[in-house]
C-alpha positions as CSV (number, residue, x, y, z in Angstrom):
1,M,-11.9,25.2,13.2
2,R,-9.2,24.3,10.2
3,E,-10.1,25.8,6.8
4,L,-12.6,23.8,4.7
5,W,-11.5,22.8,0.7
6,Y,-13.9,22.1,-1.8
7,P,-14.5,19.8,-4.3
8,P,-15.1,21.8,-7.6
9,M,-18.9,20.9,-8.8
10,E,-18.2,19.6,-12.2
11,L,-16.4,17.0,-10.3
12,I,-19.0,16.1,-7.4
13,E,-22.1,16.2,-10.6
14,N,-20.4,14.0,-13.0
15,S,-18.5,11.5,-10.0
16,N,-19.3,7.7,-9.5
17,V,-20.1,7.9,-6.3
18,K,-22.5,10.5,-6.8
19,R,-24.6,8.6,-9.7
20,F,-24.5,5.5,-7.4
21,M,-25.7,8.4,-4.7
22,D,-28.6,9.1,-7.2
23,K,-29.2,5.8,-8.5
24,Y,-30.4,4.7,-4.3
25,G,-31.9,7.7,-3.5
26,F,-29.0,9.3,-1.0
27,K,-29.2,13.1,-1.0
28,D,-26.1,13.5,1.1
29,Y,-22.8,11.6,1.2
30,R,-23.2,11.3,4.8
31,E,-26.4,9.5,4.6
32,L,-24.9,7.0,2.6
33,V,-21.5,6.1,4.6
34,K,-23.8,5.5,7.5
35,K,-26.4,3.3,5.5
36,S,-23.6,1.7,4.0
37,V,-21.8,0.4,7.9
38,D,-25.3,0.5,9.2
39,D,-26.5,-2.3,6.6
40,I,-23.3,-4.1,5.5
41,E,-25.0,-6.9,4.1
42,W,-26.9,-4.3,1.7
43,F,-23.8,-2.5,1.0
44,W,-21.7,-5.5,-0.6
45,R,-24.6,-6.7,-2.5
46,V,-25.1,-3.5,-4.1
47,A,-21.6,-2.8,-5.0
48,A,-20.5,-6.3,-6.3
49,E,-23.4,-5.2,-8.8
50,E,-22.1,-2.2,-9.2
51,L,-18.0,-2.6,-9.6
52,G,-19.2,-5.8,-12.4
53,V,-18.5,-8.6,-10.6
54,H,-18.8,-11.9,-13.1
55,W,-20.1,-14.7,-11.0
56,F,-19.9,-18.2,-12.9
57,E,-22.5,-19.2,-10.1
58,P,-23.9,-17.0,-8.2
59,Y,-23.8,-16.7,-4.5
60,K,-26.6,-18.1,-2.0
61,Q,-25.5,-15.7,0.9
62,I,-23.8,-12.9,1.4
63,L,-22.4,-13.0,4.9
64,D,-21.9,-16.4,7.5
65,T,-20.4,-15.5,10.7
66,S,-21.6,-18.7,11.6
67,E,-18.2,-19.6,12.9
68,G,-17.7,-16.0,14.6
69,V,-17.3,-12.6,13.5
70,E,-13.4,-13.2,13.0
71,W,-14.1,-16.4,10.3
72,A,-16.6,-14.4,8.6
73,K,-17.3,-16.3,5.0
74,W,-18.6,-13.8,2.0
75,F,-20.9,-14.5,-0.8
76,I,-21.2,-18.0,0.1
77,G,-21.6,-20.6,-3.0
78,G,-20.7,-18.2,-5.5
79,K,-18.0,-18.6,-8.3
80,M,-15.5,-15.9,-9.6
81,N,-12.1,-15.7,-10.2
82,I,-10.1,-12.2,-10.3
83,A,-8.0,-12.9,-13.6
84,Y,-11.7,-13.4,-15.4
85,N,-13.1,-9.7,-13.8
86,A,-10.0,-8.1,-14.4
87,L,-8.8,-9.1,-17.0
88,D,-10.7,-11.9,-19.8
89,R,-14.4,-10.5,-19.7
90,H,-12.2,-7.0,-20.7
91,A,-9.9,-9.0,-23.0
92,E,-13.1,-10.5,-24.9
93,S,-15.1,-7.6,-25.4
94,R,-15.2,-4.0,-27.5
95,E,-12.5,-2.9,-24.7
96,R,-9.9,-5.3,-26.3
97,N,-7.6,-3.0,-27.4
98,R,-8.1,-0.4,-24.4
99,V,-4.3,-0.3,-22.5
100,A,-4.1,-2.4,-19.5
101,F,-0.8,-0.5,-18.4
102,I,2.3,1.1,-19.1
103,W,5.9,0.2,-18.2
104,K,9.1,2.3,-18.0
105,G,12.2,1.1,-17.5
106,E,14.6,3.0,-15.8
107,D,16.7,2.8,-18.8
108,G,13.7,4.6,-20.8
109,E,12.3,1.9,-22.5
110,V,8.5,1.5,-22.5
111,K,5.6,-1.3,-23.3
112,K,2.4,-1.2,-23.5
113,Y,0.0,-3.7,-23.2
114,T,-3.8,-3.4,-24.2
115,Y,-5.7,-5.9,-22.5
116,R,-5.7,-8.7,-25.1
117,D,-1.9,-8.2,-25.4
118,L,-1.8,-9.2,-21.5
119,Y,-4.7,-11.7,-21.7
120,V,-2.6,-13.7,-24.5
121,E,1.0,-13.8,-22.6
122,A,-1.7,-14.2,-19.0
123,N,-2.7,-17.9,-21.1
124,R,0.6,-18.8,-22.0
125,L,2.5,-18.2,-18.7
126,A,-0.9,-20.1,-17.4
127,N,-0.2,-23.5,-19.2
128,A,3.3,-22.9,-18.4
129,L,2.5,-23.4,-15.0
130,K,0.5,-26.1,-14.7
131,E,2.6,-28.0,-17.9
132,L,5.4,-26.9,-14.7
133,G,2.6,-28.9,-12.2
134,V,1.3,-26.1,-10.6
135,E,-2.2,-26.9,-9.3
136,K,-5.3,-25.0,-7.5
137,G,-4.1,-23.9,-4.1
138,D,0.1,-24.4,-4.9
139,R,1.7,-20.8,-3.5
140,V,3.2,-19.4,-6.6
141,A,6.2,-17.0,-5.3
142,L,6.8,-13.5,-7.5
143,L,10.5,-11.9,-6.4
144,L,9.7,-9.2,-9.5
145,P,10.7,-5.6,-10.1
146,M,8.2,-3.5,-11.6
147,I,8.3,-4.6,-14.7
148,P,5.2,-6.2,-16.9
149,E,6.1,-10.1,-16.6
150,T,5.4,-8.9,-13.3
151,V,1.5,-8.3,-13.7
152,V,1.1,-11.2,-16.5
153,S,3.0,-13.2,-13.5
154,L,-0.4,-12.3,-11.2
155,Y,-3.1,-12.8,-13.6
156,A,-1.5,-16.1,-14.6
157,A,-1.3,-17.7,-11.1
158,L,-4.5,-16.6,-10.1
159,K,-6.7,-17.8,-13.8
160,I,-5.4,-21.4,-12.4
161,G,-6.7,-20.9,-8.8
162,A,-2.9,-20.8,-7.6
163,I,-2.0,-18.5,-4.7
164,V,0.4,-15.3,-5.5
165,L,3.0,-14.6,-3.1
166,P,4.2,-11.2,-3.9
167,I,7.9,-10.5,-2.4
168,F,9.5,-7.6,-2.4
169,T,13.0,-7.5,-4.1
170,G,14.7,-5.1,-2.0
171,F,14.7,-8.1,0.7
172,G,17.7,-9.9,1.7
173,S,18.0,-13.6,0.9
174,S,17.1,-15.1,4.7
175,A,13.9,-12.4,4.5
176,I,13.0,-14.0,1.0
177,A,13.7,-18.0,2.0
178,T,11.5,-17.1,5.0
179,R,8.5,-16.2,3.2
180,L,9.4,-18.8,1.0
181,E,9.6,-21.7,3.6
182,H,7.0,-20.7,5.4
183,S,4.2,-20.7,2.7
184,G,5.4,-23.8,1.1
185,A,5.3,-22.2,-2.1
186,K,5.7,-24.7,-5.3
187,L,6.9,-22.2,-8.1
188,L,8.9,-19.2,-7.5
189,I,9.1,-16.5,-10.8
190,T,11.7,-14.5,-10.5
191,V,14.2,-12.0,-13.3
192,D,18.1,-12.0,-13.9
193,G,18.4,-8.6,-12.7
194,T,16.9,-5.1,-12.6
195,Y,18.1,-1.3,-12.4
196,R,18.1,0.6,-9.2
197,R,19.6,4.2,-10.1
198,G,22.0,2.9,-12.7
199,R,23.5,-0.3,-11.5
200,I,22.4,-3.8,-12.3
201,I,20.9,-5.9,-9.1
202,K,21.2,-9.1,-9.8
203,V,17.9,-10.5,-8.3
204,K,18.9,-14.5,-9.4
205,E,21.6,-14.4,-7.9
206,I,20.1,-13.4,-4.8
207,A,16.8,-15.8,-4.8
208,D,19.6,-18.6,-5.4
209,E,20.8,-18.0,-2.1
210,S,17.7,-17.8,-1.1
211,L,16.7,-21.2,-2.4
212,S,19.7,-22.7,-0.9
213,M,18.5,-22.1,2.6
214,V,14.7,-23.6,2.2
215,K,14.2,-26.7,2.4
216,N,10.7,-27.3,0.2
217,D,11.9,-28.3,-3.2
218,I,10.8,-25.5,-5.4
219,K,10.8,-24.6,-9.3
220,T,12.3,-21.4,-11.0
221,I,10.9,-19.5,-14.0
222,V,13.3,-16.7,-14.8
223,V,12.7,-13.7,-17.0
224,N,15.6,-12.1,-18.8
225,R,15.3,-8.5,-18.0
226,M,19.4,-7.4,-18.6
227,G,20.5,-10.6,-20.6
228,I,23.2,-11.2,-17.9
229,D,24.8,-14.1,-17.0
230,F,23.9,-16.2,-13.9
231,P,24.3,-19.7,-12.8
232,W,21.6,-22.4,-14.1
233,V,20.4,-24.8,-12.2
234,E,19.4,-27.8,-14.4
235,G,16.0,-29.4,-13.4
236,R,15.0,-26.7,-11.4
237,D,15.2,-23.5,-13.0
238,Y,13.3,-22.4,-16.3
239,S,13.5,-19.8,-19.0
240,W,10.5,-18.0,-19.6
241,G,10.5,-16.9,-22.7
242,E,11.5,-21.1,-24.0
243,V,7.9,-22.0,-21.3
244,C,5.9,-19.3,-22.7
245,K,6.2,-20.0,-26.4
246,R,5.4,-23.3,-26.8
247,Q,2.4,-22.9,-24.7
248,S,-1.3,-22.0,-26.9
249,N,-2.3,-18.6,-26.1
250,K,-5.7,-20.4,-24.7
251,C,-6.5,-20.6,-20.7
252,D,-10.1,-19.8,-19.4
253,S,-9.7,-19.0,-15.9
254,L,-10.9,-21.6,-13.5
255,P,-14.2,-20.7,-11.7
256,V,-13.1,-20.9,-7.6
257,D,-15.1,-20.6,-4.2
258,S,-15.6,-16.6,-3.4
259,E,-13.2,-17.5,-0.3
260,H,-10.4,-19.5,-2.1
261,P,-7.3,-17.7,-1.2
262,A,-5.6,-15.8,-3.8
263,L,-3.0,-13.6,-2.4
264,L,-0.7,-14.5,0.4
265,L,0.4,-11.0,1.7
266,Y,3.7,-11.2,4.1
267,T,4.1,-8.7,6.4
268,S,7.5,-6.9,6.8
269,G,8.5,-8.6,10.0
270,T,9.7,-5.3,11.5
271,T,8.1,-6.5,15.3
272,G,8.5,-10.4,15.2
273,R,8.2,-13.1,12.5
274,P,6.1,-11.8,9.0
275,K,2.5,-12.9,9.2
276,G,1.1,-13.9,5.9
277,A,-2.4,-12.4,5.3
278,V,-4.7,-14.4,3.2
279,I,-7.1,-13.1,0.5
280,S,-9.8,-14.3,-0.9
281,H,-11.1,-13.9,-4.8
282,I,-14.1,-12.0,-3.4
283,G,-12.1,-9.4,-1.5
284,G,-9.0,-9.3,-3.4
285,L,-11.2,-8.1,-6.0
286,L,-14.0,-6.0,-4.2
287,Q,-11.9,-4.3,-1.7
288,P,-9.6,-2.3,-4.4
289,S,-11.9,-1.6,-6.5
290,R,-14.3,-0.2,-3.8
291,D,-12.0,2.1,-3.2
292,I,-10.2,3.0,-6.6
293,Y,-14.0,3.5,-7.9
294,F,-15.9,5.2,-5.0
295,N,-13.3,7.3,-3.5
296,L,-10.8,7.6,-6.3
297,D,-13.3,8.1,-8.7
298,L,-11.7,6.1,-11.5
299,K,-13.3,6.2,-14.9
300,P,-11.8,4.0,-17.7
301,E,-10.1,6.7,-20.0
302,D,-8.2,7.4,-16.7
303,V,-4.5,6.6,-16.4
304,F,-3.6,5.7,-12.7
305,M,-0.1,5.4,-11.0
306,W,0.2,4.4,-7.2
307,I,4.0,4.7,-6.5
308,T,4.5,1.2,-5.2
309,D,6.1,-2.2,-5.5
310,I,4.5,-5.8,-6.3
311,G,6.0,-6.8,-2.6
312,W,3.6,-3.6,-1.3
313,M,-0.3,-4.2,-1.0
314,M,-0.5,-1.8,-2.9
315,G,0.9,-3.2,-5.9
316,P,-1.5,-5.8,-6.5
317,W,-4.7,-3.7,-5.1
318,Q,-3.4,-1.2,-7.9
319,I,-3.2,-3.9,-10.7
320,I,-6.5,-5.9,-10.2
321,G,-8.3,-2.7,-8.6
322,V,-7.7,-0.4,-12.1
323,Q,-8.3,-3.4,-14.1
324,N,-11.4,-4.6,-12.9
325,L,-13.0,-1.2,-13.4
326,C,-11.3,-1.0,-17.4
327,G,-8.9,1.6,-16.2
328,T,-5.3,2.0,-17.3
329,H,-2.2,1.7,-14.9
330,V,1.5,2.6,-14.4
331,I,4.2,1.0,-13.5
332,F,7.6,1.7,-13.6
333,E,11.3,0.3,-12.7
334,G,13.8,2.0,-10.5
335,A,14.1,4.9,-8.1
336,I,11.0,8.0,-8.1
337,N,14.3,10.4,-7.9
338,Y,17.1,8.5,-10.4
339,P,18.2,10.2,-13.2
340,A,16.7,12.9,-11.7
341,P,14.2,14.6,-9.1
342,D,11.7,15.3,-11.6
343,R,10.9,11.5,-12.7
344,I,7.4,11.4,-11.1
345,W,6.5,14.4,-13.4
346,S,7.9,13.4,-16.0
347,L,6.2,10.3,-16.2
348,I,3.1,12.4,-15.6
349,E,3.0,14.3,-18.1
350,E,4.7,11.7,-20.6
351,F,1.6,9.3,-20.1
352,G,-1.1,11.1,-19.6
353,I,-1.4,10.7,-15.9
354,T,-5.0,11.5,-14.0
355,H,-4.5,9.8,-10.3
356,L,-0.9,9.7,-9.0
357,G,-0.8,8.0,-5.5
358,G,2.6,7.4,-3.0
359,S,3.3,7.6,1.0
360,A,3.9,10.5,2.9
361,T,7.5,10.1,2.8
362,V,7.6,9.7,-0.6
363,F,6.1,13.4,-1.0
364,R,7.8,14.9,1.5
365,M,10.8,13.8,-0.4
366,L,9.4,15.3,-3.4
367,K,8.7,18.4,-1.9
368,G,11.8,18.7,-0.1
369,Y,13.5,19.0,-4.0
370,G,12.0,22.2,-5.0
371,D,8.8,23.4,-7.1
372,E,11.3,24.1,-9.6
373,W,11.5,20.2,-10.8
374,I,7.2,20.4,-11.5
375,D,7.6,23.6,-13.3
376,K,9.2,21.6,-15.8
377,H,6.7,19.3,-16.8
378,D,2.9,19.6,-17.5
379,I,1.1,17.8,-15.2
380,S,-2.2,19.5,-15.6
381,T,-4.1,16.1,-16.4
382,L,-3.9,15.6,-13.1
383,R,-7.6,15.0,-11.3
384,M,-6.7,12.7,-7.8
385,T,-3.7,12.4,-5.4
386,G,-3.7,9.9,-3.0
387,N,-1.7,9.0,0.1
388,T,-1.8,5.6,2.8
389,G,0.8,4.4,4.6
390,E,1.7,7.0,7.2
391,P,-0.3,9.9,8.4
392,L,0.3,12.9,6.3
393,D,1.5,16.2,7.5
394,P,-0.5,19.4,7.1
395,D,2.4,21.1,5.0
396,T,2.6,17.9,2.8
397,W,-1.0,17.7,2.4
398,Q,-1.3,21.5,1.4
399,W,1.3,20.8,-1.0
400,L,-0.4,18.3,-2.6
401,L,-3.6,19.9,-3.4
402,E,-2.2,23.4,-4.2
403,K,1.2,22.7,-5.9
404,V,0.2,19.3,-7.3
405,G,-3.3,19.2,-7.8
406,R,-4.1,23.1,-8.8
407,G,-6.0,23.2,-5.6
408,V,-8.4,20.9,-8.2
409,C,-7.8,17.8,-7.0
410,P,-8.8,16.4,-3.9
411,V,-6.4,14.7,-2.0
412,I,-7.5,11.2,-0.9
413,N,-5.7,10.4,1.9
414,L,-6.1,6.8,2.7
415,T,-5.5,4.4,5.7
416,G,-5.7,0.6,5.7
417,G,-3.5,-2.3,6.4
418,T,-2.4,-5.2,4.1
419,E,-4.4,-7.7,6.4
420,L,-7.8,-6.1,4.6
421,F,-6.0,-5.4,1.1
422,G,-7.4,-2.4,1.2
423,C,-8.8,0.6,3.6
424,L,-10.9,1.4,6.6
425,V,-11.0,5.0,6.4
426,L,-10.8,7.8,3.5
427,P,-12.3,10.4,2.2
428,L,-14.7,10.8,-1.0
429,P,-14.3,13.0,-4.1
430,I,-17.4,15.2,-3.1
431,M,-16.8,16.0,0.2
432,P,-15.5,19.1,1.9
433,L,-11.7,18.6,3.1
434,K,-9.6,19.5,6.3
435,P,-5.7,19.4,6.1
436,S,-4.4,15.8,6.5
437,T,-8.1,14.2,7.4
438,V,-8.3,10.9,6.1
439,G,-12.1,11.6,5.5
440,L,-14.9,9.1,6.9
441,P,-15.4,5.4,7.4
442,A,-14.8,3.6,4.0
443,L,-18.1,2.6,2.4
444,G,-18.8,-0.9,4.0
445,M,-17.0,-0.5,6.9
446,D,-18.0,-0.1,10.2
447,V,-15.1,1.6,12.1
448,D,-15.2,3.6,15.2
449,V,-12.3,4.9,18.2
450,F,-11.6,3.3,21.4
451,D,-10.3,4.4,24.8
452,D,-8.7,2.0,26.8
453,D,-11.2,0.6,28.0
454,G,-13.1,-0.1,24.4
455,R,-15.5,3.0,24.8
456,P,-15.7,5.0,21.9
457,V,-14.1,8.2,21.9
458,R,-14.6,11.8,20.0
459,G,-12.2,14.8,19.7
460,E,-9.1,12.8,21.2
461,V,-7.1,10.3,20.2
462,G,-7.6,6.5,20.5
463,Y,-7.1,3.0,18.8
464,L,-8.2,2.6,15.2
465,V,-10.6,-0.5,15.2
466,C,-13.5,-2.3,13.2
467,K,-16.8,-3.2,14.2
468,K,-18.1,-6.0,11.6
469,P,-16.4,-8.1,9.0
470,G,-15.6,-7.0,5.6
471,P,-14.7,-8.8,2.6
472,S,-11.3,-8.3,2.6
473,M,-10.3,-8.9,5.6
474,T,-7.6,-11.7,5.9
475,R,-8.6,-14.9,6.3
476,G,-6.5,-15.5,8.9
477,F,-2.8,-16.0,9.1
478,W,-0.7,-18.9,6.9
479,G,-0.2,-22.1,9.4
480,E,-0.9,-19.5,12.5
481,P,-5.0,-19.2,13.1
482,E,-4.1,-19.0,17.2
483,R,-1.9,-15.8,15.8
484,Y,-4.2,-14.3,13.6
485,I,-7.0,-14.2,17.0
486,E,-4.5,-13.0,19.3
487,T,-3.4,-9.8,16.6
488,Y,-6.5,-8.7,15.4
489,W,-9.5,-9.9,17.6
490,S,-8.6,-10.6,21.7
491,R,-8.1,-6.6,22.7
492,W,-11.8,-6.5,22.7
493,P,-14.1,-9.6,21.4
494,G,-15.7,-9.4,18.1
495,V,-14.0,-6.3,17.0
496,W,-11.1,-5.8,14.9
497,Y,-7.9,-4.1,16.6
498,H,-6.0,-2.0,13.9
499,G,-2.9,-1.1,15.8
500,D,-3.3,2.6,14.3
501,W,-3.8,5.8,16.8
502,A,-6.9,7.8,15.2
503,S,-9.3,11.0,16.1
504,I,-12.5,12.4,14.9
505,D,-13.0,15.8,16.0
506,E,-15.9,18.2,16.3
507,D,-17.2,18.1,12.7
508,G,-16.9,14.5,12.2
509,F,-13.6,14.4,10.6
510,W,-11.4,11.5,10.9
511,Y,-7.5,11.9,11.7
512,L,-4.5,9.2,11.1
513,H,-1.9,9.1,13.8
514,G,0.6,6.9,13.4
515,R,1.0,2.8,14.6
516,A,-0.4,2.6,18.4
517,D,3.4,0.8,19.1
518,D,4.7,4.2,17.6
519,V,3.0,6.0,20.6
520,I,5.2,8.4,23.0
521,K,3.7,8.5,26.5
522,I,4.7,11.4,28.0
523,A,3.7,12.1,32.1
524,G,0.7,9.7,30.8
525,K,-0.4,11.4,27.7
526,R,-0.3,9.8,24.6
527,L,1.1,11.3,21.5
528,G,1.8,10.5,18.0
529,P,4.8,11.3,16.6
530,A,3.5,12.2,13.0
531,E,1.6,15.5,15.2
532,V,5.1,16.2,16.2
533,E,6.7,15.8,13.1
534,S,4.1,18.4,11.7
535,I,4.9,20.8,13.7
536,I,8.8,20.4,13.2
537,D,8.8,19.6,9.2
538,E,7.2,23.3,8.9
539,V,10.3,24.8,10.6
540,E,12.4,26.6,7.5
541,G,15.3,25.0,6.3
542,V,13.4,21.5,7.4
543,K,13.0,19.0,5.3
544,E,11.8,16.3,7.3
545,S,11.6,14.0,10.5
546,A,10.8,11.3,12.7
547,C,10.4,11.4,16.4
548,I,10.6,8.4,18.5
549,G,10.3,8.5,22.7
550,V,12.8,7.5,24.8
551,P,13.1,6.8,28.4
552,D,13.0,9.4,30.7
553,E,12.9,8.9,34.7
554,V,10.9,11.7,35.5
555,K,8.3,11.3,32.7
556,G,8.0,8.1,31.7
557,E,9.3,9.1,28.2
558,A,10.8,11.5,26.2
559,I,10.8,12.7,22.7
560,V,13.9,12.6,20.5
561,C,13.7,14.3,17.5
562,F,16.0,13.2,14.1
563,V,15.9,15.7,11.3
564,T,16.9,16.0,7.8
565,L,17.6,19.9,6.0
566,K,16.9,21.1,2.3
567,E,19.7,21.0,0.2
568,G,21.9,23.9,0.5
569,V,20.8,24.6,4.7
570,E,23.5,24.0,6.8
571,P,23.2,22.3,10.7
572,N,23.3,25.2,13.1
573,E,22.4,26.1,16.8
574,E,20.0,28.4,15.7
575,L,17.7,26.0,13.8
576,V,18.2,23.9,16.7
577,R,17.0,26.4,18.8
578,R,13.8,27.1,16.7
579,I,12.7,23.6,15.9
580,H,12.4,23.2,20.2
581,E,11.0,26.6,20.8
582,R,8.4,25.5,17.8
583,V,7.0,21.8,19.2
584,V,7.0,24.1,23.2
585,H,5.1,26.4,21.8
586,E,2.6,24.4,19.9
587,L,2.7,21.6,22.2
588,G,3.4,22.6,25.6
589,K,6.4,22.9,27.5
590,P,6.0,19.1,29.0
591,F,6.5,18.0,25.1
592,A,9.5,19.7,24.7
593,P,12.0,17.7,22.8
594,K,14.8,15.6,25.0
595,D,17.3,16.0,21.9
596,I,17.1,17.3,18.4
597,I,19.6,15.0,16.4
598,I,20.4,16.4,12.7
599,V,20.7,13.5,10.6
600,R,21.1,13.5,6.4
601,D,18.5,10.9,6.0
602,L,16.4,8.5,7.7
603,P,15.8,5.2,7.3
604,R,13.0,4.1,4.5
605,N,11.5,0.9,3.1
606,R,11.4,1.0,-0.8
607,A,7.5,2.0,0.1
608,G,9.0,5.0,1.7
609,K,7.4,4.8,4.6
610,I,10.4,5.8,8.0
611,M,11.4,2.9,10.0
612,R,11.1,4.4,13.6
613,R,11.5,1.3,15.2
614,M,14.7,1.1,13.7
615,I,15.7,4.5,15.1
616,R,14.2,3.4,18.6
617,A,16.7,0.0,18.2
618,V,19.9,2.0,17.6
619,M,18.8,5.2,19.9
620,A,18.6,2.0,22.5
621,G,21.9,0.1,21.5
622,Q,19.6,-3.2,20.6
623,E,19.9,-5.6,17.8
624,I,18.1,-3.8,14.8
625,G,16.9,-6.8,12.9
626,D,16.8,-7.8,9.2
627,I,18.0,-4.1,7.5
628,S,17.1,-5.9,4.2
629,I,13.9,-4.4,4.2
630,V,15.5,-0.5,4.3
631,E,16.3,1.4,1.2
632,N,19.3,3.1,2.7
633,P,20.6,1.4,5.4
634,E,24.2,3.9,5.5
635,S,21.5,5.9,7.1
636,L,21.4,3.8,10.3
637,R,25.0,3.7,10.3
638,E,25.0,7.8,10.4
639,I,22.3,7.8,13.1
640,E,24.5,5.2,15.5
641,E,27.1,7.1,14.9
642,A,25.5,10.9,15.7
643,V,24.0,8.8,18.8
644,K,27.3,7.5,20.3
645,G,28.7,11.5,19.3
646,K,26.0,12.7,22.2
């Protein structure tokens, strides 16, 4: 049995979830989880009350599945608005001067927006959007980096009932054009340029190229961030400063139906064309608020930062969830390791950050730079760390717990998805933890692990599923209802098939093992790449690894490992031998790697997630597809050369 870590008693006694348990008479956190999944209508009703949801008109019914569980509707008849809940009600209260968010540019510029500041700016932009013809239900696309105007734009569009479409600025023009055209966007908000590793990225030029590929007529508002010259299209382009300065600073948030779409979140499109997940106002408010309140224990005095981008669901998840709870969040422009590897630790010290989240790849990268970068800074304000996006290996989990969290900060290792705008499984801050665990079912989510025949399994890897609906589940895919059913509801009728591998151990702790389409099947035995990678990453000298399956005449598939090394470590046969022996020792001879290839870097998106699909494509000599989502495309070229050299 893996050794348990126990949270400090002070954390338990002062936690939001403990107070909630006392209020409703729960003595044990597992009892609360069970009640919440057995009676989802009870949980989401009391959660809405606990999270302070303001209704313009009260709801008449909590859940309606009359059209099938796949098309569940929540809080029927209720009128509300995310922007009112996460912004207006705080700006109009005694909390108006509390800092809503802090921004730091790559050039060192800092801006702090109080709830009142943000409210005024969002109102002006909302009025400008209406002046430009944006109406309820229209799609407003945001091609913006993490700058203050990104937060303003999100709330401005939500206030008037428009649907927000965040787009990753690292995408190529064709990927952006696909999203703009498929969504039927009416207006695009973008920026002249932004800093990235000391370089100026001319975002407006990329936007113009994308718009030239789109058939629909799209107006554009341009933020002047860099003061650089760019082509101006008369009649289409509008200056942010010009359109906002003439507007009133008053704009009431429009009461919309709880089911009205708030966000249109496209998946990356790494497996087929992008899918547009439709997130409702009530789901978009409740799910991140629940995660951040109960599981990450946010208090109004806390300062929250998830290493993310507005184009990744964790961006709007942070902005909406933290602000609904009247907390403060931090966003920053640029890369995590520029101008130096201690940028994240510097931000924590500068702004007194209490909650730090990111992806496993990001944390492995930061760990690889060495603890001396942490030791330069006082990060004692931290009281929670979090991970999502991919499985967190035990070694990095332990580093987050002991080095970053000083042994007292829970590692809230969570898993969910874009199509859920939140979590399926994650720990509560008051529970003991085992290394790498994702804890327990999220409150109100009836999750399970199924085998191939749809039977619950324990003690072995299976498919992560959800047997009841949740408020934030996507209301279909934009314009593609059949594809939505086929993707999530066709494998087992009435059951959400999430596409991840998971397991539950003998003590009831849950673990994530990666995407089901990443699984490696050797002689009939399934193996998640994360399991192999966690073993390799513990070998002395190894910084990070990515493992894929390749065809094998005897075993069906065999493992090929791509490995990066720590600074100062040179590739050598002895190191390769030790990696090979370690995998065999831990997993057995049938799982011995077919090949171990040392490379300088692994392809990852800007959220830090390793793109194993692209590595497999290179290995197989197949078309890689759109690489605009890759932060470091040169890594793919190196892998291609390394494979050719074998």
